[in-house]
PLY file of the C-alpha trace (Angstrom):
ply
format ascii 1.0
element vertex 100
property float x
property float y
property float z
element edge 99
property int vertex1
property int vertex2
end_header
0.05 0.07 0.18
2.93 2.36 0.67
3.74 2.05 -3.07
0.26 3.02 -4.07
-0.14 6.04 -1.66
3.59 7.27 -3.10
2.29 7.03 -6.65
-0.72 8.66 -5.83
1.24 11.52 -3.98
3.45 11.97 -7.11
0.42 11.80 -9.52
-1.13 14.47 -7.28
1.69 16.92 -7.14
2.48 16.60 -10.87
-1.28 17.51 -11.90
-1.29 20.36 -9.65
2.18 21.54 -10.94
1.52 21.16 -14.30
-1.27 24.16 -14.47
1.31 26.47 -13.10
3.74 27.04 -16.14
0.65 27.76 -18.30
-0.85 30.25 -15.67
2.36 31.85 -15.30
2.88 32.28 -18.94
-0.46 33.81 -19.48
0.52 36.45 -16.40
4.12 37.06 -18.09
2.81 37.42 -21.62
-0.48 39.12 -20.83
-2.55 37.27 -23.58
-4.14 33.57 -24.15
-4.23 33.47 -28.00
-3.92 29.77 -29.15
-5.33 28.40 -26.01
-8.71 26.44 -26.77
-11.78 27.34 -24.80
-13.19 24.00 -25.49
-10.01 22.03 -24.19
-9.75 24.42 -21.05
-13.71 23.60 -20.37
-13.36 20.09 -20.61
-10.32 20.15 -18.43
-12.38 22.08 -15.83
-15.43 19.59 -16.28
-12.86 16.97 -15.72
-11.48 18.43 -12.41
-15.11 19.07 -10.94
-16.04 15.46 -11.55
-12.83 14.33 -10.16
-13.29 16.45 -7.16
-16.90 15.18 -6.80
-15.78 11.79 -7.06
-13.58 12.29 -4.00
-16.23 13.90 -2.29
-18.60 11.05 -2.58
-15.70 8.53 -1.62
-14.69 10.91 1.18
-10.86 10.69 -0.06
-9.11 13.81 0.75
-6.14 12.27 -1.81
-8.59 12.75 -4.58
-10.32 15.78 -3.29
-7.28 18.32 -2.47
-5.26 18.00 -5.82
-8.27 17.92 -8.05
-9.89 20.95 -6.27
-6.63 22.66 -6.74
-6.22 21.73 -10.22
-9.85 23.17 -10.78
-8.87 26.46 -9.50
-5.94 26.65 -11.52
-7.47 25.45 -14.53
-10.68 27.57 -13.90
-8.24 30.56 -13.68
-7.01 29.73 -17.09
-10.39 29.41 -18.44
-11.45 32.57 -17.21
-8.59 34.47 -18.50
-9.18 32.75 -21.87
-12.76 33.83 -21.81
-12.15 37.35 -20.95
-11.52 40.12 -23.33
-7.69 40.69 -23.86
-7.56 44.15 -22.17
-9.30 42.41 -18.98
-6.64 39.75 -18.97
-3.91 42.11 -19.26
-5.26 44.03 -16.22
-5.58 40.84 -14.05
-1.93 39.94 -15.22
-0.61 43.50 -14.17
-2.67 43.14 -10.88
-0.86 40.15 -10.04
2.65 40.97 -11.64
3.09 44.40 -12.38
5.29 45.45 -15.20
8.88 46.14 -14.37
11.15 48.65 -15.60
13.94 46.99 -17.43
0 1
1 2
2 3
3 4
4 5
5 6
6 7
7 8
8 9
9 10
10 11
11 12
12 13
13 14
14 15
15 16
16 17
17 18
18 19
19 20
20 21
21 22
22 23
23 24
24 25
25 26
26 27
27 28
28 29
29 30
30 31
31 32
32 33
33 34
34 35
35 36
36 37
37 38
38 39
39 40
40 41
41 42
42 43
43 44
44 45
45 46
46 47
47 48
48 49
49 50
50 51
51 52
52 53
53 54
54 55
55 56
56 57
57 58
58 59
59 60
60 61
61 62
62 63
63 64
64 65
65 66
66 67
67 68
68 69
69 70
70 71
71 72
72 73
73 74
74 75
75 76
76 77
77 78
78 79
79 80
80 81
81 82
82 83
83 84
84 85
85 86
86 87
87 88
88 89
89 90
90 91
91 92
92 93
93 94
94 95
95 96
96 97
97 98
98 99
């Protein structure tokens, strides 16, 4: 069972970490061109279902990482759906431009 817990923990960590670079790239670049609304929506729907599944099973090992992934993928989806100037405004609020 220790091996299964270790693999599950690693999988959860990789799932959570996998969305961070995309979210950060959007913040840095201030645009979402090229990202698919359909793909982002399906990803969010998948994480909603995984989170619900974890809740039904009462399994925090499923609930926590999938809820975090839902928040990150939901953030990305929101930025994809927003007009470009709103995405840029949110990105600037999170990371103001630097004077290079």
